[in-house]
TORKOL-4160 file (C-alpha; in steps of 0.2 Angstrom, whole numbers, padded with zeros to 4 digits, m for minus):
387
<pt num="1" X="0202" Y="m0025" Z="0328"/>
<pt num="2" X="0188" Y="m0037" Z="0327"/>
<pt num="3" X="0176" Y="m0027" Z="0339"/>
<pt num="4" X="0173" Y="m0011" Z="0330"/>
<pt num="5" X="0161" Y="m0005" Z="0344"/>
<pt num="6" X="0175" Y="m0003" Z="0357"/>
<pt num="7" X="0184" Y="0009" Z="0345"/>
<pt num="8" X="0170" Y="0021" Z="0347"/>
<pt num="9" X="0175" Y="0023" Z="0366"/>
<pt num="10" X="0181" Y="0040" Z="0370"/>
<pt num="11" X="0198" Y="0033" Z="0374"/>
<pt num="12" X="0202" Y="0034" Z="0355"/>
<pt num="13" X="0204" Y="0047" Z="0341"/>
<pt num="14" X="0200" Y="0045" Z="0323"/>
<pt num="15" X="0219" Y="0041" Z="0320"/>
<pt num="16" X="0218" Y="0026" Z="0331"/>
<pt num="17" X="0202" Y="0020" Z="0322"/>
<pt num="18" X="0211" Y="0022" Z="0305"/>
<pt num="19" X="0226" Y="0013" Z="0312"/>
<pt num="20" X="0216" Y="m0002" Z="0319"/>
<pt num="21" X="0207" Y="m0004" Z="0302"/>
<pt num="22" X="0223" Y="m0003" Z="0292"/>
<pt num="23" X="0232" Y="m0016" Z="0303"/>
<pt num="24" X="0217" Y="m0027" Z="0304"/>
<pt num="25" X="0215" Y="m0028" Z="0285"/>
<pt num="26" X="0234" Y="m0032" Z="0283"/>
<pt num="27" X="0233" Y="m0045" Z="0296"/>
<pt num="28" X="0218" Y="m0053" Z="0288"/>
<pt num="29" X="0227" Y="m0055" Z="0272"/>
<pt num="30" X="0244" Y="m0059" Z="0278"/>
<pt num="31" X="0243" Y="m0069" Z="0294"/>
<pt num="32" X="0233" Y="m0085" Z="0289"/>
<pt num="33" X="0248" Y="m0096" Z="0287"/>
<pt num="34" X="0261" Y="m0092" Z="0299"/>
<pt num="35" X="0274" Y="m0106" Z="0300"/>
<pt num="36" X="0277" Y="m0112" Z="0318"/>
<pt num="37" X="0289" Y="m0126" Z="0313"/>
<pt num="38" X="0304" Y="m0114" Z="0312"/>
<pt num="39" X="0300" Y="m0100" Z="0324"/>
<pt num="40" X="0317" Y="m0091" Z="0321"/>
<pt num="41" X="0314" Y="m0090" Z="0302"/>
<pt num="42" X="0295" Y="m0086" Z="0305"/>
<pt num="43" X="0300" Y="m0071" Z="0317"/>
<pt num="44" X="0313" Y="m0064" Z="0305"/>
<pt num="45" X="0300" Y="m0065" Z="0291"/>
<pt num="46" X="0286" Y="m0057" Z="0302"/>
<pt num="47" X="0298" Y="m0043" Z="0308"/>
<pt num="48" X="0302" Y="m0039" Z="0290"/>
<pt num="49" X="0284" Y="m0040" Z="0284"/>
<pt num="50" X="0278" Y="m0028" Z="0298"/>
<pt num="51" X="0292" Y="m0016" Z="0295"/>
<pt num="52" X="0289" Y="m0016" Z="0276"/>
<pt num="53" X="0271" Y="m0013" Z="0279"/>
<pt num="54" X="0276" Y="0002" Z="0290"/>
<pt num="55" X="0268" Y="m0005" Z="0306"/>
<pt num="56" X="0284" Y="m0005" Z="0316"/>
<pt num="57" X="0285" Y="0014" Z="0314"/>
<pt num="58" X="0274" Y="0016" Z="0330"/>
<pt num="59" X="0286" Y="0005" Z="0341"/>
<pt num="60" X="0299" Y="0019" Z="0342"/>
<pt num="61" X="0299" Y="0038" Z="0340"/>
<pt num="62" X="0304" Y="0045" Z="0323"/>
<pt num="63" X="0296" Y="0045" Z="0306"/>
<pt num="64" X="0282" Y="0056" Z="0311"/>
<pt num="65" X="0281" Y="0050" Z="0329"/>
<pt num="66" X="0289" Y="0061" Z="0343"/>
<pt num="67" X="0284" Y="0049" Z="0357"/>
<pt num="68" X="0277" Y="0031" Z="0360"/>
<pt num="69" X="0258" Y="0031" Z="0359"/>
<pt num="70" X="0252" Y="0018" Z="0370"/>
<pt num="71" X="0235" Y="0017" Z="0363"/>
<pt num="72" X="0242" Y="0013" Z="0346"/>
<pt num="73" X="0254" Y="0000" Z="0353"/>
<pt num="74" X="0240" Y="m0008" Z="0362"/>
<pt num="75" X="0228" Y="m0008" Z="0347"/>
<pt num="76" X="0242" Y="m0016" Z="0337"/>
<pt num="77" X="0245" Y="m0030" Z="0349"/>
<pt num="78" X="0226" Y="m0034" Z="0352"/>
<pt num="79" X="0224" Y="m0035" Z="0333"/>
<pt num="80" X="0239" Y="m0045" Z="0329"/>
<pt num="81" X="0236" Y="m0057" Z="0344"/>
<pt num="82" X="0218" Y="m0060" Z="0337"/>
<pt num="83" X="0226" Y="m0066" Z="0321"/>
<pt num="84" X="0242" Y="m0074" Z="0326"/>
<pt num="85" X="0251" Y="m0075" Z="0342"/>
<pt num="86" X="0269" Y="m0076" Z="0334"/>
<pt num="87" X="0265" Y="m0060" Z="0324"/>
<pt num="88" X="0260" Y="m0051" Z="0341"/>
<pt num="89" X="0277" Y="m0057" Z="0348"/>
<pt num="90" X="0287" Y="m0051" Z="0334"/>
<pt num="91" X="0279" Y="m0033" Z="0335"/>
<pt num="92" X="0280" Y="m0032" Z="0354"/>
<pt num="93" X="0298" Y="m0036" Z="0355"/>
<pt num="94" X="0303" Y="m0023" Z="0343"/>
<pt num="95" X="0295" Y="m0010" Z="0354"/>
<pt num="96" X="0301" Y="m0018" Z="0371"/>
<pt num="97" X="0318" Y="m0022" Z="0365"/>
<pt num="98" X="0321" Y="m0004" Z="0358"/>
<pt num="99" X="0310" Y="0004" Z="0372"/>
<pt num="100" X="0325" Y="0010" Z="0383"/>
<pt num="101" X="0333" Y="0018" Z="0368"/>
<pt num="102" X="0317" Y="0026" Z="0363"/>
<pt num="103" X="0314" Y="0033" Z="0381"/>
<pt num="104" X="0332" Y="0037" Z="0387"/>
<pt num="105" X="0344" Y="0034" Z="0372"/>
<pt num="106" X="0356" Y="0048" Z="0366"/>
<pt num="107" X="0353" Y="0056" Z="0349"/>
<pt num="108" X="0367" Y="0045" Z="0342"/>
<pt num="109" X="0360" Y="0029" Z="0349"/>
<pt num="110" X="0343" Y="0033" Z="0342"/>
<pt num="111" X="0350" Y="0037" Z="0325"/>
<pt num="112" X="0360" Y="0021" Z="0325"/>
<pt num="113" X="0347" Y="0008" Z="0330"/>
<pt num="114" X="0329" Y="0015" Z="0329"/>
<pt num="115" X="0328" Y="0017" Z="0310"/>
<pt num="116" X="0333" Y="m0001" Z="0309"/>
<pt num="117" X="0321" Y="m0008" Z="0321"/>
<pt num="118" X="0306" Y="0003" Z="0314"/>
<pt num="119" X="0310" Y="m0004" Z="0296"/>
<pt num="120" X="0312" Y="m0022" Z="0303"/>
<pt num="121" X="0330" Y="m0022" Z="0298"/>
<pt num="122" X="0336" Y="m0026" Z="0315"/>
<pt num="123" X="0328" Y="m0037" Z="0328"/>
<pt num="124" X="0328" Y="m0031" Z="0346"/>
<pt num="125" X="0329" Y="m0039" Z="0363"/>
<pt num="126" X="0326" Y="m0034" Z="0381"/>
<pt num="127" X="0338" Y="m0043" Z="0393"/>
<pt num="128" X="0333" Y="m0041" Z="0411"/>
<pt num="129" X="0328" Y="m0057" Z="0419"/>
<pt num="130" X="0341" Y="m0069" Z="0427"/>
<pt num="131" X="0341" Y="m0086" Z="0434"/>
<pt num="132" X="0340" Y="m0079" Z="0452"/>
<pt num="133" X="0331" Y="m0063" Z="0448"/>
<pt num="134" X="0315" Y="m0063" Z="0438"/>
<pt num="135" X="0303" Y="m0051" Z="0446"/>
<pt num="136" X="0316" Y="m0046" Z="0459"/>
<pt num="137" X="0325" Y="m0034" Z="0447"/>
<pt num="138" X="0335" Y="m0026" Z="0461"/>
<pt num="139" X="0344" Y="m0043" Z="0464"/>
<pt num="140" X="0352" Y="m0043" Z="0446"/>
<pt num="141" X="0370" Y="m0051" Z="0447"/>
<pt num="142" X="0377" Y="m0048" Z="0430"/>
<pt num="143" X="0391" Y="m0035" Z="0432"/>
<pt num="144" X="0398" Y="m0022" Z="0421"/>
<pt num="145" X="0415" Y="m0015" Z="0427"/>
<pt num="146" X="0423" Y="0000" Z="0420"/>
<pt num="147" X="0439" Y="m0003" Z="0410"/>
<pt num="148" X="0446" Y="0013" Z="0403"/>
<pt num="149" X="0434" Y="0019" Z="0389"/>
<pt num="150" X="0424" Y="0003" Z="0390"/>
<pt num="151" X="0413" Y="m0007" Z="0401"/>
<pt num="152" X="0415" Y="m0026" Z="0403"/>
<pt num="153" X="0400" Y="m0037" Z="0406"/>
<pt num="154" X="0400" Y="m0054" Z="0414"/>
<pt num="155" X="0385" Y="m0064" Z="0420"/>
<pt num="156" X="0369" Y="m0073" Z="0413"/>
<pt num="157" X="0352" Y="m0068" Z="0407"/>
<pt num="158" X="0338" Y="m0080" Z="0405"/>
<pt num="159" X="0320" Y="m0081" Z="0397"/>
<pt num="160" X="0326" Y="m0068" Z="0385"/>
<pt num="161" X="0314" Y="m0066" Z="0370"/>
<pt num="162" X="0322" Y="m0065" Z="0353"/>
<pt num="163" X="0337" Y="m0073" Z="0361"/>
<pt num="164" X="0348" Y="m0081" Z="0347"/>
<pt num="165" X="0341" Y="m0070" Z="0333"/>
<pt num="166" X="0342" Y="m0052" Z="0340"/>
<pt num="167" X="0354" Y="m0040" Z="0332"/>
<pt num="168" X="0354" Y="m0029" Z="0348"/>
<pt num="169" X="0351" Y="m0033" Z="0366"/>
<pt num="170" X="0347" Y="m0020" Z="0379"/>
<pt num="171" X="0356" Y="m0028" Z="0394"/>
<pt num="172" X="0354" Y="m0022" Z="0412"/>
<pt num="173" X="0369" Y="m0025" Z="0423"/>
<pt num="174" X="0376" Y="m0020" Z="0440"/>
<pt num="175" X="0388" Y="m0006" Z="0440"/>
<pt num="176" X="0389" Y="m0003" Z="0458"/>
<pt num="177" X="0385" Y="0015" Z="0461"/>
<pt num="178" X="0374" Y="0010" Z="0476"/>
<pt num="179" X="0366" Y="m0006" Z="0484"/>
<pt num="180" X="0351" Y="m0014" Z="0476"/>
<pt num="181" X="0341" Y="m0006" Z="0462"/>
<pt num="182" X="0351" Y="0010" Z="0463"/>
<pt num="183" X="0367" Y="0001" Z="0457"/>
<pt num="184" X="0361" Y="m0005" Z="0440"/>
<pt num="185" X="0364" Y="0002" Z="0422"/>
<pt num="186" X="0358" Y="m0002" Z="0405"/>
<pt num="187" X="0369" Y="m0005" Z="0390"/>
<pt num="188" X="0367" Y="m0009" Z="0371"/>
<pt num="189" X="0375" Y="m0025" Z="0366"/>
<pt num="190" X="0376" Y="m0030" Z="0348"/>
<pt num="191" X="0371" Y="m0048" Z="0344"/>
<pt num="192" X="0388" Y="m0051" Z="0336"/>
<pt num="193" X="0398" Y="m0046" Z="0351"/>
<pt num="194" X="0411" Y="m0060" Z="0354"/>
<pt num="195" X="0408" Y="m0059" Z="0373"/>
<pt num="196" X="0390" Y="m0064" Z="0371"/>
<pt num="197" X="0386" Y="m0082" Z="0369"/>
<pt num="198" X="0369" Y="m0091" Z="0367"/>
<pt num="199" X="0371" Y="m0103" Z="0381"/>
<pt num="200" X="0354" Y="m0112" Z="0379"/>
<pt num="201" X="0339" Y="m0111" Z="0368"/>
<pt num="202" X="0323" Y="m0113" Z="0378"/>
<pt num="203" X="0308" Y="m0122" Z="0372"/>
<pt num="204" X="0290" Y="m0117" Z="0379"/>
<pt num="205" X="0272" Y="m0123" Z="0375"/>
<pt num="206" X="0269" Y="m0108" Z="0363"/>
<pt num="207" X="0285" Y="m0108" Z="0354"/>
<pt num="208" X="0295" Y="m0092" Z="0350"/>
<pt num="209" X="0313" Y="m0088" Z="0350"/>
<pt num="210" X="0319" Y="m0089" Z="0368"/>
<pt num="211" X="0336" Y="m0091" Z="0376"/>
<pt num="212" X="0348" Y="m0091" Z="0390"/>
<pt num="213" X="0363" Y="m0078" Z="0387"/>
<pt num="214" X="0380" Y="m0079" Z="0394"/>
<pt num="215" X="0391" Y="m0064" Z="0395"/>
<pt num="216" X="0410" Y="m0067" Z="0397"/>
<pt num="217" X="0422" Y="m0053" Z="0395"/>
<pt num="218" X="0409" Y="m0044" Z="0385"/>
<pt num="219" X="0417" Y="m0027" Z="0381"/>
<pt num="220" X="0406" Y="m0013" Z="0375"/>
<pt num="221" X="0411" Y="0006" Z="0374"/>
<pt num="222" X="0406" Y="0018" Z="0387"/>
<pt num="223" X="0395" Y="0026" Z="0374"/>
<pt num="224" X="0384" Y="0010" Z="0374"/>
<pt num="225" X="0377" Y="0015" Z="0391"/>
<pt num="226" X="0359" Y="0021" Z="0390"/>
<pt num="227" X="0356" Y="0035" Z="0402"/>
<pt num="228" X="0367" Y="0038" Z="0416"/>
<pt num="229" X="0377" Y="0026" Z="0428"/>
<pt num="230" X="0364" Y="0019" Z="0441"/>
<pt num="231" X="0349" Y="0023" Z="0431"/>
<pt num="232" X="0346" Y="0005" Z="0425"/>
<pt num="233" X="0332" Y="0001" Z="0437"/>
<pt num="234" X="0323" Y="0018" Z="0432"/>
<pt num="235" X="0325" Y="0014" Z="0414"/>
<pt num="236" X="0318" Y="m0004" Z="0415"/>
<pt num="237" X="0303" Y="0001" Z="0425"/>
<pt num="238" X="0299" Y="0016" Z="0414"/>
<pt num="239" X="0300" Y="0004" Z="0399"/>
<pt num="240" X="0289" Y="m0009" Z="0407"/>
<pt num="241" X="0277" Y="0005" Z="0412"/>
<pt num="242" X="0273" Y="0007" Z="0394"/>
<pt num="243" X="0274" Y="m0010" Z="0388"/>
<pt num="244" X="0265" Y="m0019" Z="0402"/>
<pt num="245" X="0249" Y="m0012" Z="0396"/>
<pt num="246" X="0252" Y="m0019" Z="0379"/>
<pt num="247" X="0254" Y="m0037" Z="0386"/>
<pt num="248" X="0236" Y="m0034" Z="0393"/>
<pt num="249" X="0231" Y="m0029" Z="0376"/>
<pt num="250" X="0238" Y="m0045" Z="0368"/>
<pt num="251" X="0228" Y="m0055" Z="0381"/>
<pt num="252" X="0213" Y="m0046" Z="0376"/>
<pt num="253" X="0216" Y="m0050" Z="0357"/>
<pt num="254" X="0217" Y="m0069" Z="0362"/>
<pt num="255" X="0201" Y="m0068" Z="0372"/>
<pt num="256" X="0192" Y="m0059" Z="0358"/>
<pt num="257" X="0197" Y="m0073" Z="0346"/>
<pt num="258" X="0192" Y="m0086" Z="0359"/>
<pt num="259" X="0174" Y="m0078" Z="0360"/>
<pt num="260" X="0173" Y="m0077" Z="0341"/>
<pt num="261" X="0177" Y="m0095" Z="0339"/>
<pt num="262" X="0165" Y="m0100" Z="0352"/>
<pt num="263" X="0151" Y="m0090" Z="0345"/>
<pt num="264" X="0154" Y="m0098" Z="0328"/>
<pt num="265" X="0154" Y="m0115" Z="0337"/>
<pt num="266" X="0138" Y="m0111" Z="0346"/>
<pt num="267" X="0129" Y="m0106" Z="0331"/>
<pt num="268" X="0134" Y="m0121" Z="0320"/>
<pt num="269" X="0135" Y="m0136" Z="0332"/>
<pt num="270" X="0119" Y="m0145" Z="0336"/>
<pt num="271" X="0116" Y="m0154" Z="0352"/>
<pt num="272" X="0099" Y="m0163" Z="0356"/>
<pt num="273" X="0092" Y="m0157" Z="0340"/>
<pt num="274" X="0096" Y="m0139" Z="0342"/>
<pt num="275" X="0111" Y="m0127" Z="0340"/>
<pt num="276" X="0122" Y="m0126" Z="0356"/>
<pt num="277" X="0117" Y="m0107" Z="0356"/>
<pt num="278" X="0100" Y="m0112" Z="0362"/>
<pt num="279" X="0106" Y="m0120" Z="0378"/>
<pt num="280" X="0105" Y="m0108" Z="0393"/>
<pt num="281" X="0121" Y="m0116" Z="0400"/>
<pt num="282" X="0130" Y="m0111" Z="0384"/>
<pt num="283" X="0122" Y="m0094" Z="0384"/>
<pt num="284" X="0129" Y="m0092" Z="0402"/>
<pt num="285" X="0146" Y="m0096" Z="0396"/>
<pt num="286" X="0146" Y="m0084" Z="0382"/>
<pt num="287" X="0139" Y="m0070" Z="0393"/>
<pt num="288" X="0153" Y="m0072" Z="0406"/>
<pt num="289" X="0166" Y="m0072" Z="0391"/>
<pt num="290" X="0159" Y="m0056" Z="0384"/>
<pt num="291" X="0158" Y="m0048" Z="0401"/>
<pt num="292" X="0176" Y="m0052" Z="0405"/>
<pt num="293" X="0182" Y="m0046" Z="0389"/>
<pt num="294" X="0174" Y="m0029" Z="0390"/>
<pt num="295" X="0180" Y="m0027" Z="0408"/>
<pt num="296" X="0197" Y="m0031" Z="0403"/>
<pt num="297" X="0196" Y="m0019" Z="0388"/>
<pt num="298" X="0191" Y="m0005" Z="0399"/>
<pt num="299" X="0206" Y="m0007" Z="0411"/>
<pt num="300" X="0218" Y="m0009" Z="0396"/>
<pt num="301" X="0213" Y="0007" Z="0387"/>
<pt num="302" X="0211" Y="0017" Z="0403"/>
<pt num="303" X="0229" Y="0013" Z="0407"/>
<pt num="304" X="0235" Y="0017" Z="0389"/>
<pt num="305" X="0224" Y="0033" Z="0389"/>
<pt num="306" X="0231" Y="0039" Z="0406"/>
<pt num="307" X="0249" Y="0037" Z="0400"/>
<pt num="308" X="0246" Y="0045" Z="0383"/>
<pt num="309" X="0238" Y="0060" Z="0392"/>
<pt num="310" X="0255" Y="0064" Z="0400"/>
<pt num="311" X="0255" Y="0054" Z="0416"/>
<pt num="312" X="0274" Y="0052" Z="0421"/>
<pt num="313" X="0270" Y="0034" Z="0427"/>
<pt num="314" X="0255" Y="0022" Z="0426"/>
<pt num="315" X="0262" Y="0009" Z="0438"/>
<pt num="316" X="0245" Y="0005" Z="0446"/>
<pt num="317" X="0234" Y="0007" Z="0431"/>
<pt num="318" X="0246" Y="m0004" Z="0420"/>
<pt num="319" X="0247" Y="m0017" Z="0434"/>
<pt num="320" X="0228" Y="m0018" Z="0435"/>
<pt num="321" X="0226" Y="m0020" Z="0417"/>
<pt num="322" X="0240" Y="m0033" Z="0415"/>
<pt num="323" X="0233" Y="m0043" Z="0430"/>
<pt num="324" X="0215" Y="m0043" Z="0425"/>
<pt num="325" X="0216" Y="m0045" Z="0407"/>
<pt num="326" X="0228" Y="m0060" Z="0407"/>
<pt num="327" X="0218" Y="m0069" Z="0421"/>
<pt num="328" X="0202" Y="m0065" Z="0412"/>
<pt num="329" X="0209" Y="m0071" Z="0395"/>
<pt num="330" X="0214" Y="m0087" Z="0403"/>
<pt num="331" X="0196" Y="m0090" Z="0410"/>
<pt num="332" X="0188" Y="m0085" Z="0393"/>
<pt num="333" X="0200" Y="m0097" Z="0383"/>
<pt num="334" X="0197" Y="m0111" Z="0395"/>
<pt num="335" X="0178" Y="m0109" Z="0393"/>
<pt num="336" X="0181" Y="m0109" Z="0374"/>
<pt num="337" X="0190" Y="m0125" Z="0375"/>
<pt num="338" X="0176" Y="m0133" Z="0385"/>
<pt num="339" X="0163" Y="m0127" Z="0372"/>
<pt num="340" X="0173" Y="m0135" Z="0358"/>
<pt num="341" X="0173" Y="m0152" Z="0367"/>
<pt num="342" X="0186" Y="m0164" Z="0359"/>
<pt num="343" X="0190" Y="m0151" Z="0346"/>
<pt num="344" X="0196" Y="m0139" Z="0359"/>
<pt num="345" X="0211" Y="m0150" Z="0364"/>
<pt num="346" X="0215" Y="m0155" Z="0346"/>
<pt num="347" X="0233" Y="m0150" Z="0341"/>
<pt num="348" X="0232" Y="m0135" Z="0330"/>
<pt num="349" X="0214" Y="m0130" Z="0333"/>
<pt num="350" X="0213" Y="m0111" Z="0335"/>
<pt num="351" X="0207" Y="m0113" Z="0353"/>
<pt num="352" X="0220" Y="m0126" Z="0358"/>
<pt num="353" X="0233" Y="m0114" Z="0351"/>
<pt num="354" X="0226" Y="m0100" Z="0361"/>
<pt num="355" X="0226" Y="m0111" Z="0377"/>
<pt num="356" X="0245" Y="m0113" Z="0375"/>
<pt num="357" X="0248" Y="m0094" Z="0370"/>
<pt num="358" X="0239" Y="m0086" Z="0385"/>
<pt num="359" X="0248" Y="m0095" Z="0399"/>
<pt num="360" X="0264" Y="m0086" Z="0397"/>
<pt num="361" X="0256" Y="m0069" Z="0398"/>
<pt num="362" X="0252" Y="m0072" Z="0416"/>
<pt num="363" X="0270" Y="m0074" Z="0420"/>
<pt num="364" X="0281" Y="m0062" Z="0409"/>
<pt num="365" X="0284" Y="m0044" Z="0412"/>
<pt num="366" X="0278" Y="m0047" Z="0430"/>
<pt num="367" X="0268" Y="m0062" Z="0436"/>
<pt num="368" X="0250" Y="m0060" Z="0442"/>
<pt num="369" X="0255" Y="m0061" Z="0460"/>
<pt num="370" X="0268" Y="m0048" Z="0458"/>
<pt num="371" X="0255" Y="m0037" Z="0450"/>
<pt num="372" X="0244" Y="m0039" Z="0465"/>
<pt num="373" X="0259" Y="m0033" Z="0476"/>
<pt num="374" X="0261" Y="m0018" Z="0465"/>
<pt num="375" X="0243" Y="m0014" Z="0466"/>
<pt num="376" X="0242" Y="m0016" Z="0484"/>
<pt num="377" X="0257" Y="m0005" Z="0487"/>
<pt num="378" X="0250" Y="0008" Z="0476"/>
<pt num="379" X="0233" Y="0009" Z="0485"/>
<pt num="380" X="0242" Y="0009" Z="0502"/>
<pt num="381" X="0253" Y="0023" Z="0497"/>
<pt num="382" X="0238" Y="0033" Z="0490"/>
<pt num="383" X="0229" Y="0031" Z="0507"/>
<pt num="384" X="0244" Y="0036" Z="0517"/>
<pt num="385" X="0247" Y="0019" Z="0524"/>
<pt num="386" X="0263" Y="0009" Z="0523"/>
<pt num="387" X="0265" Y="m0009" Z="0515"/>
């Protein structure tokens, strides 16, 4: 973690500081030359490297962890995002993809999959979004009908991270116990299942494995269901409750890197016979960037700390952290591009890469406008009013 001062905040214990130091040293030595030309191969390599280094052990209970520690997950994402966005993605999806199994899986499901995801031997994916139901999870159309001792899935998922390279997909489908959100269930589907097809690989401005999935007569045993019939919405929201905070942490890592690049630029680049850092306008930009970063960090680690202290849900806190940190990071990185002038839009420059990386974080796992709705409904409920 580049900013050691933040680690002294009371949100953290010594074990968090030691973890951040260990991962930071590893990232500095191993993430300088991540290959973005073949993102599938790069992600497989990163997952194996993170697993081999023991860093994926925190993404699922076991091997000394009896629960998910959100502060550790957030520190990991902040650190990895600072060094390489694709490494952050590889780490995050192991946690999010396996999250429903970690939180609600049976002993058999955990034993089958979590040791593999922790070691980087199996790549995980979280298949929730659909063409007509992104943020509106209750509107999921993919179905899972009971057929003897099996369930048969039919439908489509889209914008699925790790789509095309995952060994396991946690798929949310309508089983029909009740209308809307109460009629959804979650299933483990192996990537090799013949009823699962990769319908389309999706290309985005910050490349990572992404796909549209097609399920046709996709048969899984009833034992592949996570939790009980009709608990899919609860499982999805509980998983996002944990990992939404870590999206904010990744944005924080991107913003810290942008500030570091800008401070270096301001110290070295001269304008009108003096370093940029001596210009009050530049100082104003740097001050705004530092302020945005600290405010975001406080919201991120407040949400993580509240969850780790035993809160059943941190819906409002996670939404605040996700909304503010991602929006603030966009502003910080935009300022960094401006301070770098032409270099800031040169393909492959660190701040140009950050500019492409940050945009998606304001959309996935709940777009910023959706986070506002969540926050407003939470404070209205707390006040006794109705939305």
